[in-house]
ROMARKE-866433 format. One line per field, with one value per residue: x, y, z of N, C-alpha, C in turn; residue number from 1. Coordinates in steps of 0.1 Angstrom, whole numbers. Layout:
<pts>
n_px	(X, ...);
n_py	(Y, ...);
n_pz	(Z, ...);
ca_px	(X, ...);
ca_py	(Y, ...);
ca_pz	(Z, ...);
c_px	(X, ...);
c_py	(Y, ...);
c_pz	(Z, ...);
num	(NUM, ...);
</pts>
This chain:
<pts>
n_px	(1221, 1202, 1160, 1157, 1170, 1161, 1133, 1138, 1148, 1126, 1107, 1121, 1123, 1099, 1088, 1108, 1091, 1070, 1076, 1085, 1061, 1051, 1032, 1003, 995, 977, 979, 1004, 1004, 988, 1005, 1026, 1013, 1002, 1023, 1036, 1022, 1023, 1046, 1045, 1057, 1071, 1071, 1088, 1071, 1049, 1024, 1016, 1009, 989, 971, 963, 975, 964, 967, 982, 987, 1000, 1009, 1019, 1032, 1021, 1019, 1044, 1062, 1045, 1039, 1066, 1070, 1047, 1050, 1079, 1083, 1060, 1038, 1058, 1064, 1038, 1033, 1052, 1045, 1019, 1005, 984, 996, 979, 975, 975, 977, 989, 991, 1001, 1023, 1007, 984, 980, 984, 965, 946, 954, 953, 924, 918, 914, 932, 954, 941, 958, 995, 1020, 1037, 1050, 1076, 1086, 1112, 1132, 1120, 1088, 1089, 1095, 1074, 1053, 1060, 1059, 1031, 1023, 1020, 1044, 1060, 1076, 1103, 1114, 1146, 1156, 1147, 1148, 1172, 1180, 1186, 1213, 1228, 1219, 1229, 1246, 1242, 1218, 1204, 1212, 1200, 1174, 1170, 1179, 1150, 1132, 1142, 1162, 1155, 1135, 1114, 1111, 1122, 1152, 1149, 1151, 1165, 1166, 1165, 1146, 1149, 1152, 1133, 1133, 1125, 1138, 1137, 1127, 1142, 1176, 1202, 1225, 1209, 1195, 1216, 1228, 1205, 1191, 1178, 1159, 1146, 1122, 1111, 1104, 1096, 1091, 1084, 1062, 1030, 1039, 1053, 1055, 1043, 1053, 1022, 1028, 1038, 1066, 1084, 1078, 1083, 1115, 1121, 1115, 1133, 1161, 1153, 1158, 1181, 1186, 1192, 1178, 1178, 1174, 1162, 1164, 1149, 1119, 1101, 1107, 1110, 1081, 1071, 1088, 1073, 1047, 1053, 1061, 1037, 1018, 1028, 1025, 1011, 992, 994, 1015, 998, 1007, 1028, 1023, 1009, 1027, 1043, 1025, 1023, 1049, 1054, 1033, 1038, 1027, 1035, 1068, 1091, 1098, 1099, 1109, 1105, 1132, 1138, 1114, 1114, 1138, 1123, 1106, 1125, 1137, 1114, 1117, 1114, 1127, 1137, 1151, 1174, 1182, 1199, 1199, 1223, 1223, 1200, 1171, 1174, 1164, 1154, 1137, 1114, 1100, 1076, 1063, 1033, 1021, 1001, 998, 1001, 1027, 1049, 1047, 1050, 1073, 1086, 1077, 1095, 1118, 1119, 1120, 1143, 1159, 1186, 1184, 1160, 1154, 1169, 1161, 1132, 1144, 1153, 1132, 1118, 1133, 1148, 1176, 1189, 1185, 1209, 1241, 1267, 1286, 1288, 1273, 1267, 1254, 1247, 1242, 1227, 1213, 1240, 1239, 1215, 1199, 1211, 1223, 1247, 1281, 1298, 1281, 1281, 1268, 1274, 1269, 1244, 1217, 1198, 1166, 1162, 1149, 1142, 1141, 1121, 1101, 1092, 1083, 1058, 1031, 1026, 1034, 1022, 999, 999, 1007, 987, 967, 983, 984, 956, 956, 963);
n_py	(-466, -488, -492, -520, -524, -510, -516, -542, -536, -525, -543, -566, -551, -548, -576, -581, -565, -580, -603, -597, -590, -569, -559, -575, -606, -603, -574, -570, -587, -573, -545, -557, -562, -539, -521, -531, -534, -505, -495, -507, -535, -568, -587, -601, -611, -606, -616, -636, -621, -609, -628, -637, -660, -686, -716, -744, -772, -806, -838, -869, -903, -912, -929, -938, -917, -892, -887, -876, -859, -839, -835, -829, -809, -792, -787, -766, -750, -737, -724, -706, -688, -689, -701, -729, -763, -781, -817, -847, -881, -908, -942, -948, -939, -937, -939, -912, -895, -902, -884, -860, -854, -849, -831, -799, -767, -755, -769, -792, -793, -791, -824, -853, -872, -897, -890, -890, -905, -900, -869, -862, -874, -860, -831, -837, -835, -814, -804, -788, -767, -734, -729, -705, -701, -682, -676, -698, -705, -726, -749, -746, -763, -793, -822, -817, -835, -847, -828, -819, -841, -829, -810, -810, -819, -801, -779, -763, -756, -760, -777, -789, -796, -821, -841, -865, -898, -933, -970, -999, -1028, -1060, -1074, -1095, -1121, -1128, -1151, -1170, -1170, -1170, -1148, -1160, -1176, -1156, -1142, -1162, -1169, -1140, -1120, -1142, -1156, -1146, -1156, -1185, -1216, -1226, -1207, -1204, -1186, -1170, -1149, -1115, -1084, -1055, -1037, -1025, -1017, -1009, -1022, -1045, -1052, -1046, -1064, -1082, -1085, -1085, -1114, -1131, -1125, -1102, -1065, -1042, -1016, -1023, -1045, -1072, -1095, -1099, -1118, -1135, -1121, -1114, -1140, -1146, -1126, -1135, -1162, -1151, -1139, -1160, -1173, -1157, -1139, -1117, -1087, -1058, -1024, -1000, -987, -984, -1007, -1028, -1027, -1039, -1066, -1076, -1074, -1087, -1116, -1125, -1126, -1136, -1129, -1101, -1075, -1044, -1010, -990, -969, -978, -1007, -1000, -986, -1007, -1023, -1005, -1008, -1033, -1055, -1081, -1081, -1086, -1069, -1066, -1054, -1063, -1071, -1043, -1034, -1015, -981, -951, -917, -889, -863, -827, -819, -792, -783, -774, -739, -737, -714, -702, -686, -693, -721, -719, -703, -729, -748, -739, -736, -766, -776, -765, -770, -777, -785, -804, -827, -835, -845, -864, -882, -893, -903, -922, -920, -909, -877, -850, -838, -822, -845, -833, -805, -805, -812, -843, -854, -883, -905, -907, -912, -940, -948, -971, -975, -950, -926, -915, -899, -883, -887, -906, -929, -955, -964, -978, -964, -957, -955, -926, -919, -948, -960, -942, -945, -969, -974, -972, -995, -1012, -1009, -1018, -1043, -1055, -1051, -1067, -1091, -1089, -1098, -1122, -1135);
n_pz	(386, 371, 358, 358, 380, 401, 402, 411, 437, 445, 449, 465, 490, 496, 498, 519, 537, 539, 550, 574, 583, 586, 563, 552, 534, 512, 513, 500, 479, 465, 461, 448, 423, 415, 412, 392, 370, 372, 360, 338, 332, 334, 362, 388, 405, 391, 381, 396, 414, 404, 394, 422, 436, 457, 462, 452, 431, 438, 428, 436, 445, 468, 501, 517, 504, 499, 524, 535, 517, 525, 553, 556, 535, 524, 541, 555, 536, 531, 556, 554, 527, 530, 509, 498, 496, 479, 481, 458, 446, 428, 408, 389, 363, 337, 344, 354, 337, 319, 337, 333, 304, 305, 318, 328, 316, 340, 358, 371, 385, 394, 392, 402, 385, 368, 360, 327, 307, 311, 313, 285, 273, 281, 277, 245, 242, 246, 268, 284, 301, 310, 329, 346, 359, 372, 391, 408, 425, 438, 418, 413, 431, 425, 407, 379, 355, 358, 352, 325, 309, 304, 289, 261, 253, 258, 242, 253, 271, 311, 321, 344, 380, 388, 413, 428, 426, 422, 421, 405, 419, 428, 455, 483, 509, 534, 547, 537, 512, 506, 504, 491, 470, 458, 445, 428, 409, 404, 379, 372, 391, 394, 377, 384, 394, 417, 430, 427, 428, 452, 443, 426, 411, 392, 380, 353, 323, 311, 335, 331, 307, 307, 327, 316, 294, 307, 319, 299, 290, 276, 265, 282, 269, 244, 233, 212, 207, 212, 213, 228, 253, 257, 263, 284, 302, 299, 317, 344, 350, 349, 371, 392, 422, 420, 404, 413, 426, 437, 460, 481, 482, 479, 496, 517, 508, 508, 535, 547, 543, 521, 496, 483, 468, 449, 421, 434, 444, 454, 476, 491, 497, 516, 536, 544, 555, 577, 594, 603, 590, 575, 552, 518, 494, 461, 430, 400, 376, 351, 362, 369, 369, 377, 379, 395, 386, 393, 377, 361, 351, 319, 324, 348, 380, 376, 391, 418, 417, 407, 430, 449, 442, 444, 472, 476, 467, 483, 503, 531, 526, 507, 519, 542, 533, 517, 533, 546, 527, 519, 496, 476, 471, 445, 447, 447, 459, 460, 462, 484, 524, 529, 551, 577, 567, 543, 525, 530, 517, 494, 463, 460, 451, 456, 443, 423, 397, 393, 375, 379, 372, 350, 331, 316, 283, 266, 241, 228, 241, 244, 216, 213, 227, 220, 208, 227, 255, 242, 237, 264, 277, 266, 275, 300, 303, 298, 274);
ca_px	(1211, 1188, 1152, 1156, 1176, 1152, 1123, 1143, 1148, 1115, 1100, 1128, 1116, 1083, 1088, 1114, 1080, 1062, 1081, 1085, 1048, 1046, 1018, 996, 994, 964, 984, 1015, 1001, 980, 1013, 1034, 1011, 1000, 1039, 1042, 1012, 1023, 1057, 1044, 1071, 1069, 1079, 1091, 1056, 1029, 1015, 1011, 1000, 974, 960, 964, 973, 966, 968, 989, 979, 1013, 1002, 1029, 1032, 1016, 1026, 1056, 1067, 1036, 1043, 1079, 1066, 1037, 1060, 1092, 1079, 1044, 1038, 1067, 1063, 1027, 1038, 1063, 1043, 1005, 1000, 983, 998, 968, 983, 970, 982, 983, 997, 1014, 1023, 998, 967, 982, 985, 953, 941, 958, 948, 913, 917, 913, 943, 955, 937, 972, 1000, 1034, 1040, 1063, 1073, 1097, 1122, 1131, 1107, 1076, 1097, 1094, 1059, 1044, 1067, 1057, 1018, 1022, 1024, 1059, 1059, 1091, 1104, 1124, 1156, 1163, 1136, 1153, 1180, 1185, 1189, 1227, 1233, 1216, 1238, 1245, 1238, 1203, 1197, 1213, 1188, 1158, 1172, 1175, 1139, 1125, 1151, 1172, 1147, 1132, 1101, 1112, 1136, 1151, 1144, 1152, 1169, 1167, 1162, 1136, 1158, 1144, 1133, 1131, 1123, 1152, 1127, 1122, 1152, 1189, 1212, 1234, 1199, 1195, 1231, 1229, 1192, 1193, 1163, 1154, 1141, 1108, 1098, 1110, 1083, 1096, 1078, 1046, 1020, 1046, 1059, 1046, 1053, 1044, 1016, 1034, 1045, 1078, 1090, 1078, 1094, 1127, 1127, 1117, 1145, 1172, 1155, 1161, 1196, 1193, 1198, 1164, 1171, 1178, 1159, 1158, 1139, 1104, 1085, 1112, 1107, 1066, 1071, 1090, 1062, 1035, 1054, 1059, 1022, 1013, 1033, 1024, 999, 990, 1006, 1008, 995, 1008, 1039, 1015, 1006, 1038, 1048, 1019, 1022, 1058, 1053, 1021, 1045, 1017, 1044, 1083, 1101, 1093, 1108, 1104, 1115, 1146, 1134, 1099, 1122, 1144, 1111, 1102, 1141, 1134, 1105, 1124, 1108, 1142, 1138, 1169, 1175, 1194, 1201, 1210, 1231, 1215, 1189, 1164, 1179, 1155, 1155, 1123, 1115, 1089, 1073, 1050, 1023, 1017, 988, 999, 1007, 1044, 1058, 1042, 1054, 1088, 1091, 1076, 1100, 1134, 1119, 1119, 1156, 1170, 1196, 1178, 1145, 1158, 1175, 1147, 1125, 1150, 1155, 1116, 1111, 1146, 1154, 1190, 1179, 1192, 1218, 1253, 1273, 1303, 1285, 1263, 1272, 1242, 1246, 1250, 1214, 1215, 1248, 1231, 1206, 1202, 1213, 1231, 1259, 1286, 1306, 1274, 1283, 1257, 1276, 1267, 1229, 1213, 1186, 1158, 1166, 1141, 1138, 1138, 1108, 1085, 1092, 1075, 1051, 1019, 1028, 1041, 1013, 990, 1001, 1009, 974, 965, 991, 980, 941, 958, 965);
ca_py	(-476, -491, -497, -532, -529, -500, -527, -552, -529, -522, -557, -571, -540, -550, -591, -579, -560, -589, -613, -593, -593, -553, -563, -589, -614, -595, -560, -574, -591, -558, -537, -559, -562, -529, -514, -543, -524, -489, -493, -517, -545, -579, -586, -618, -620, -594, -626, -646, -612, -604, -643, -641, -678, -695, -731, -754, -789, -813, -852, -877, -917, -918, -935, -925, -906, -884, -882, -870, -841, -834, -829, -817, -798, -787, -778, -755, -740, -732, -714, -693, -686, -687, -710, -741, -771, -793, -830, -858, -891, -918, -955, -955, -925, -936, -935, -901, -888, -900, -878, -849, -852, -847, -820, -784, -758, -753, -782, -796, -781, -801, -839, -861, -878, -907, -886, -884, -907, -891, -856, -862, -876, -846, -823, -843, -841, -800, -801, -785, -751, -730, -720, -690, -707, -676, -678, -714, -703, -738, -757, -749, -778, -804, -830, -817, -850, -850, -814, -818, -848, -824, -798, -812, -821, -791, -764, -759, -749, -767, -778, -792, -799, -829, -841, -877, -910, -947, -979, -1009, -1040, -1076, -1075, -1108, -1127, -1140, -1159, -1186, -1171, -1165, -1137, -1164, -1182, -1144, -1140, -1170, -1166, -1132, -1115, -1153, -1157, -1137, -1172, -1197, -1221, -1228, -1198, -1202, -1181, -1160, -1141, -1105, -1076, -1040, -1040, -1018, -1025, -1007, -1026, -1058, -1051, -1043, -1073, -1097, -1083, -1094, -1125, -1133, -1122, -1087, -1052, -1037, -1004, -1027, -1061, -1079, -1109, -1094, -1130, -1142, -1111, -1121, -1152, -1144, -1115, -1148, -1171, -1142, -1133, -1172, -1177, -1140, -1145, -1105, -1076, -1044, -1015, -990, -988, -992, -1026, -1035, -1030, -1047, -1077, -1083, -1073, -1096, -1125, -1126, -1130, -1137, -1122, -1093, -1063, -1031, -998, -994, -967, -987, -1013, -998, -984, -1019, -1027, -997, -1009, -1042, -1067, -1090, -1081, -1085, -1062, -1065, -1045, -1076, -1062, -1037, -1031, -1005, -970, -942, -901, -885, -849, -821, -811, -778, -788, -757, -734, -736, -704, -702, -676, -697, -732, -719, -704, -742, -759, -734, -741, -784, -780, -758, -784, -790, -792, -817, -834, -836, -850, -874, -893, -896, -911, -929, -920, -901, -865, -849, -830, -831, -845, -826, -792, -799, -822, -848, -862, -898, -915, -906, -924, -955, -951, -976, -966, -935, -926, -905, -895, -877, -889, -920, -939, -968, -968, -980, -952, -961, -945, -921, -922, -961, -963, -937, -950, -982, -972, -973, -1009, -1024, -1009, -1023, -1057, -1059, -1048, -1080, -1102, -1088, -1102, -1139, -1138);
ca_pz	(385, 360, 361, 364, 394, 409, 402, 418, 450, 452, 451, 477, 502, 499, 500, 533, 549, 537, 559, 587, 589, 586, 559, 550, 523, 502, 505, 496, 465, 456, 461, 437, 408, 415, 408, 379, 360, 369, 355, 328, 330, 336, 375, 392, 410, 390, 374, 408, 423, 396, 398, 435, 438, 466, 462, 438, 433, 437, 425, 436, 445, 476, 508, 526, 497, 501, 537, 536, 514, 533, 564, 554, 525, 516, 552, 559, 521, 532, 570, 550, 517, 528, 498, 503, 485, 475, 471, 450, 445, 414, 410, 380, 352, 329, 351, 357, 324, 315, 341, 332, 297, 307, 329, 323, 317, 351, 375, 375, 384, 394, 394, 408, 377, 366, 347, 312, 300, 316, 310, 272, 270, 287, 260, 233, 240, 244, 283, 288, 305, 309, 341, 347, 362, 380, 405, 414, 422, 442, 411, 416, 442, 417, 398, 365, 345, 362, 346, 312, 301, 302, 280, 246, 251, 255, 234, 263, 288, 316, 329, 358, 384, 388, 424, 435, 418, 426, 412, 407, 422, 432, 468, 487, 521, 536, 553, 523, 500, 512, 495, 480, 458, 450, 435, 416, 399, 394, 380, 369, 406, 393, 367, 391, 392, 428, 441, 423, 438, 460, 431, 426, 402, 393, 365, 346, 311, 312, 345, 325, 295, 314, 339, 310, 291, 317, 321, 284, 284, 265, 269, 286, 262, 231, 229, 197, 205, 222, 214, 242, 264, 261, 269, 296, 307, 303, 329, 353, 350, 358, 387, 402, 432, 415, 400, 427, 419, 442, 462, 493, 483, 477, 510, 523, 505, 511, 552, 553, 535, 511, 490, 491, 462, 439, 418, 441, 446, 467, 490, 500, 503, 527, 547, 554, 565, 587, 600, 609, 583, 569, 534, 511, 479, 451, 420, 392, 361, 343, 365, 363, 375, 373, 380, 390, 385, 397, 363, 358, 338, 313, 324, 362, 385, 375, 399, 429, 414, 410, 446, 459, 435, 448, 486, 480, 464, 494, 508, 546, 527, 502, 525, 552, 521, 510, 548, 549, 516, 516, 477, 476, 465, 432, 453, 442, 466, 458, 466, 497, 529, 531, 565, 580, 563, 524, 521, 531, 512, 481, 449, 465, 440, 462, 431, 417, 388, 386, 361, 379, 369, 337, 330, 305, 267, 264, 229, 228, 251, 241, 204, 213, 240, 218, 209, 236, 262, 237, 237, 280, 282, 266, 281, 314, 308, 296, 259);
c_px	(1197, 1175, 1150, 1159, 1164, 1136, 1128, 1141, 1135, 1107, 1106, 1126, 1101, 1085, 1096, 1099, 1071, 1061, 1083, 1073, 1043, 1033, 1015, 998, 986, 971, 998, 1016, 995, 990, 1021, 1027, 1005, 1015, 1042, 1032, 1019, 1039, 1056, 1052, 1067, 1074, 1079, 1079, 1044, 1023, 1013, 1005, 983, 964, 958, 962, 970, 966, 978, 989, 996, 1006, 1017, 1024, 1023, 1024, 1035, 1065, 1061, 1039, 1055, 1075, 1059, 1045, 1069, 1092, 1070, 1042, 1043, 1067, 1045, 1027, 1046, 1055, 1026, 998, 998, 984, 987, 976, 976, 980, 980, 993, 1000, 1012, 1013, 984, 966, 979, 975, 941, 943, 953, 933, 907, 914, 925, 944, 950, 949, 985, 1016, 1028, 1050, 1064, 1084, 1105, 1121, 1121, 1092, 1076, 1092, 1078, 1051, 1046, 1061, 1044, 1015, 1021, 1032, 1054, 1072, 1094, 1116, 1134, 1159, 1155, 1138, 1165, 1189, 1191, 1207, 1234, 1229, 1229, 1236, 1241, 1225, 1194, 1199, 1204, 1179, 1163, 1170, 1160, 1129, 1136, 1157, 1173, 1143, 1122, 1096, 1123, 1137, 1152, 1150, 1159, 1169, 1168, 1153, 1146, 1146, 1147, 1127, 1130, 1130, 1145, 1128, 1135, 1162, 1195, 1216, 1226, 1200, 1202, 1228, 1216, 1190, 1178, 1150, 1145, 1124, 1095, 1102, 1102, 1081, 1090, 1066, 1034, 1022, 1052, 1045, 1053, 1045, 1030, 1020, 1042, 1057, 1084, 1091, 1086, 1109, 1131, 1125, 1127, 1159, 1169, 1157, 1179, 1200, 1190, 1181, 1163, 1173, 1174, 1155, 1152, 1130, 1098, 1093, 1104, 1092, 1061, 1075, 1076, 1053, 1040, 1058, 1042, 1017, 1020, 1034, 1007, 990, 1000, 1000, 1008, 1003, 1021, 1033, 1012, 1017, 1043, 1039, 1023, 1036, 1059, 1044, 1025, 1033, 1027, 1056, 1094, 1090, 1100, 1100, 1110, 1123, 1140, 1121, 1106, 1131, 1132, 1110, 1113, 1140, 1123, 1107, 1119, 1127, 1137, 1147, 1165, 1184, 1192, 1210, 1212, 1221, 1202, 1184, 1163, 1168, 1157, 1140, 1123, 1105, 1087, 1061, 1042, 1017, 1001, 990, 1008, 1024, 1050, 1057, 1045, 1071, 1094, 1091, 1089, 1118, 1131, 1120, 1134, 1163, 1174, 1186, 1163, 1144, 1161, 1166, 1138, 1126, 1152, 1141, 1111, 1124, 1146, 1167, 1186, 1191, 1203, 1230, 1263, 1287, 1301, 1278, 1267, 1258, 1241, 1247, 1242, 1215, 1230, 1248, 1226, 1205, 1201, 1223, 1245, 1270, 1296, 1296, 1275, 1268, 1260, 1276, 1253, 1227, 1196, 1179, 1164, 1148, 1130, 1135, 1122, 1097, 1083, 1081, 1063, 1036, 1018, 1028, 1034, 1004, 987, 1003, 997, 964, 976, 987, 966, 949, 961, 983);
c_py	(-477, -493, -508, -535, -519, -509, -538, -550, -532, -533, -567, -562, -547, -566, -587, -574, -570, -601, -611, -590, -575, -554, -574, -593, -605, -582, -566, -576, -578, -552, -539, -557, -545, -523, -526, -532, -511, -489, -505, -527, -559, -583, -599, -621, -615, -609, -633, -634, -612, -617, -645, -657, -681, -707, -734, -765, -793, -828, -861, -893, -921, -918, -927, -916, -894, -874, -874, -856, -835, -825, -817, -801, -786, -780, -762, -743, -731, -720, -704, -684, -679, -691, -721, -751, -785, -809, -842, -873, -899, -929, -958, -939, -927, -934, -920, -893, -891, -889, -864, -843, -847, -836, -808, -777, -755, -761, -787, -790, -786, -815, -843, -872, -886, -903, -884, -891, -898, -876, -854, -868, -865, -836, -825, -838, -824, -797, -794, -769, -747, -723, -711, -693, -695, -674, -690, -713, -717, -747, -756, -759, -791, -809, -824, -826, -847, -834, -817, -828, -843, -814, -798, -814, -812, -777, -759, -754, -762, -765, -787, -792, -810, -833, -853, -887, -923, -956, -990, -1020, -1052, -1072, -1091, -1111, -1135, -1149, -1173, -1181, -1162, -1159, -1145, -1173, -1167, -1142, -1147, -1168, -1149, -1127, -1125, -1158, -1159, -1148, -1182, -1205, -1224, -1220, -1195, -1196, -1171, -1150, -1129, -1096, -1061, -1042, -1025, -1022, -1024, -1017, -1043, -1064, -1053, -1061, -1087, -1100, -1094, -1108, -1134, -1131, -1111, -1076, -1046, -1024, -1008, -1041, -1061, -1089, -1107, -1105, -1135, -1133, -1114, -1130, -1155, -1138, -1128, -1156, -1162, -1143, -1149, -1175, -1166, -1145, -1131, -1099, -1066, -1034, -999, -997, -992, -1004, -1035, -1036, -1040, -1062, -1084, -1079, -1083, -1111, -1133, -1135, -1130, -1130, -1110, -1082, -1055, -1021, -993, -986, -973, -1000, -1011, -992, -998, -1024, -1020, -1004, -1024, -1058, -1072, -1092, -1077, -1074, -1060, -1059, -1061, -1067, -1059, -1033, -1019, -989, -961, -927, -895, -869, -841, -814, -802, -781, -770, -752, -728, -724, -704, -699, -685, -713, -733, -713, -716, -747, -754, -738, -757, -783, -773, -773, -795, -790, -809, -833, -846, -849, -871, -888, -899, -906, -925, -931, -912, -889, -863, -836, -834, -829, -841, -810, -794, -816, -830, -858, -873, -906, -917, -913, -936, -962, -965, -971, -949, -941, -913, -897, -886, -879, -899, -924, -952, -974, -969, -973, -958, -949, -940, -925, -938, -964, -961, -940, -963, -985, -975, -988, -1019, -1024, -1017, -1039, -1062, -1059, -1063, -1096, -1103, -1098, -1121, -1142, -1141);
c_pz	(374, 365, 366, 378, 403, 414, 416, 435, 456, 457, 467, 490, 503, 505, 515, 543, 548, 548, 574, 593, 591, 575, 552, 536, 508, 501, 495, 482, 454, 455, 445, 424, 403, 406, 395, 370, 357, 359, 339, 323, 340, 358, 378, 397, 408, 390, 386, 416, 418, 398, 412, 439, 454, 470, 452, 443, 430, 436, 427, 440, 461, 487, 516, 518, 501, 517, 541, 530, 523, 544, 563, 543, 524, 532, 558, 551, 527, 547, 561, 540, 518, 515, 501, 493, 488, 470, 472, 450, 432, 421, 400, 369, 342, 332, 353, 347, 321, 324, 336, 318, 292, 313, 322, 327, 334, 363, 379, 375, 385, 400, 395, 394, 374, 356, 333, 300, 300, 310, 293, 267, 271, 277, 246, 232, 245, 261, 291, 290, 305, 320, 335, 360, 375, 395, 410, 414, 431, 431, 410, 424, 436, 409, 385, 358, 348, 357, 331, 305, 297, 289, 266, 243, 248, 251, 244, 277, 294, 321, 341, 362, 387, 406, 431, 424, 429, 420, 414, 405, 426, 450, 474, 504, 525, 548, 545, 513, 507, 500, 489, 466, 453, 439, 425, 403, 394, 396, 374, 382, 401, 384, 375, 397, 408, 439, 440, 437, 449, 454, 427, 413, 399, 377, 358, 333, 310, 320, 336, 317, 298, 320, 329, 299, 299, 318, 311, 281, 274, 273, 271, 277, 245, 232, 217, 195, 216, 223, 227, 250, 265, 268, 281, 307, 311, 317, 338, 359, 354, 369, 397, 410, 422, 412, 412, 417, 425, 452, 477, 492, 484, 490, 521, 520, 507, 530, 559, 551, 527, 499, 490, 480, 448, 432, 430, 436, 458, 478, 498, 504, 517, 536, 551, 558, 577, 597, 607, 603, 574, 558, 526, 497, 471, 435, 408, 383, 355, 350, 366, 373, 370, 380, 382, 393, 391, 383, 368, 349, 332, 320, 338, 367, 384, 386, 413, 427, 415, 422, 453, 457, 446, 465, 487, 474, 475, 500, 523, 540, 521, 510, 534, 545, 520, 523, 551, 540, 512, 499, 480, 466, 453, 436, 454, 456, 470, 463, 478, 501, 530, 542, 561, 568, 552, 518, 523, 526, 495, 468, 449, 453, 447, 454, 423, 401, 377, 377, 362, 375, 355, 335, 315, 294, 263, 251, 223, 231, 244, 224, 204, 223, 234, 220, 221, 249, 258, 245, 253, 282, 282, 271, 295, 312, 302, 282, 257);
num	(1, 2, 3, 4, 5, 6, 7, 8, 9, 10, 11, 12, 13, 14, 15, 16, 17, 18, 19, 20, 21, 22, 23, 24, 25, 26, 27, 28, 29, 30, 31, 32, 33, 34, 35, 36, 37, 38, 39, 40, 41, 42, 43, 44, 45, 46, 47, 48, 49, 50, 51, 52, 53, 54, 55, 56, 57, 58, 59, 60, 61, 62, 63, 64, 65, 66, 67, 68, 69, 70, 71, 72, 73, 74, 75, 76, 77, 78, 79, 80, 81, 82, 83, 84, 85, 86, 87, 88, 89, 90, 91, 92, 93, 94, 95, 96, 97, 98, 99, 100, 101, 102, 103, 104, 105, 106, 107, 108, 109, 110, 111, 112, 113, 114, 115, 116, 117, 118, 119, 120, 121, 122, 123, 124, 125, 126, 127, 128, 129, 130, 131, 132, 133, 134, 135, 136, 137, 138, 139, 140, 141, 142, 143, 144, 145, 146, 147, 148, 149, 150, 151, 152, 153, 154, 155, 156, 157, 158, 159, 160, 161, 162, 163, 164, 165, 166, 167, 168, 169, 170, 171, 172, 173, 174, 175, 176, 177, 178, 179, 180, 181, 182, 183, 184, 185, 186, 187, 188, 189, 190, 191, 192, 193, 194, 195, 196, 197, 198, 199, 200, 201, 202, 203, 204, 205, 206, 207, 208, 209, 210, 211, 212, 213, 214, 215, 216, 217, 218, 219, 220, 221, 222, 223, 224, 225, 226, 227, 228, 229, 230, 231, 232, 233, 234, 235, 236, 237, 238, 239, 240, 241, 242, 243, 244, 245, 246, 247, 248, 249, 250, 251, 252, 253, 254, 255, 256, 257, 258, 259, 260, 261, 262, 263, 264, 265, 266, 267, 268, 269, 270, 271, 272, 273, 274, 275, 276, 277, 278, 279, 280, 281, 282, 283, 284, 285, 286, 287, 288, 289, 290, 291, 292, 293, 294, 295, 296, 297, 298, 299, 300, 301, 302, 303, 304, 305, 306, 307, 308, 309, 310, 311, 312, 313, 314, 315, 316, 317, 318, 319, 320, 321, 322, 323, 324, 325, 326, 327, 328, 329, 330, 331, 332, 333, 334, 335, 336, 337, 338, 339, 340, 341, 342, 343, 344, 345, 346, 347, 348, 349, 350, 351, 352, 353, 354, 355, 356, 357, 358, 359, 360, 361, 362, 363, 364, 365, 366, 367, 368, 369, 370, 371, 372, 373, 374, 375, 376, 377, 378, 379, 380, 381, 382, 383);
</pts>
């Protein structure tokens, strides 16, 4: 038996004693840390032990999504490990990135980011960590396509685990807009003067440009006439009641009938439907597909974060969260039985190939971020 196997056995026995309640958490961490120092090796738990991690910070999108994480993942994780998950929220990716840039290393740990686009941004800014995938065995249940897109950005390593996916389609109140009208007008209904004052949209420059491209008949991942896109964005702005800035505000505007039509996140619209609101949802051709990940920010307590990620990817946890937040999980339907509800969620792909969704090209969008976000800021103010 090798030294590595001896150590592994030693730690597993200590972990069993801890799980069985034979030793308390402080004693467990102390024994693990002392053992690592004695053998001069880096153990799976040593750094966590020495740092005596008591909490991990998680930041996400708030509302029903955060409620699902708290209920089905964080509280059970804390009960199992003794590590507290402090969860914060943000309304948009740019806002959260500004906070991370201004923070001290280790202040922010895990973020629920919008897939490849944000992953590349964070990696480019030096915030990428390096996960020890051996500590996350539940990665084997994840759809391979969702993992593979991240590796080239971080030299084959991972700084995140994929967690869910969905679409940003068009939500409409069926009391005022029929399914037939939606099919006829598609994305152009968001610039239809007949609904002036009853239109809204997300205050996110990417989403505005994506739908501006659809409204002008262009490929969102390769728009060639940006003047036409900006004109469409201005037309939408002038017809809108307001831009919404969070999922909670999106749901409130639709539920209170302050607006009749907007683009919206598939899971939030499903939640409104579950609550009994007669809100339709449509993904237009080339609609906005996205995947989300749990990104670990450099400087975080890695072993504690990896343990939390593995816990969250466990099928029973991941399915419960998915049913709570109404977005399909990243679990491979060819490997995991997903139950009755998930196959009914918008954007769910029973094949696991995700070939029917159009994702943002991170190279294209990141390459234009500085210019387009600045221009949208001016357009938003009325220019």
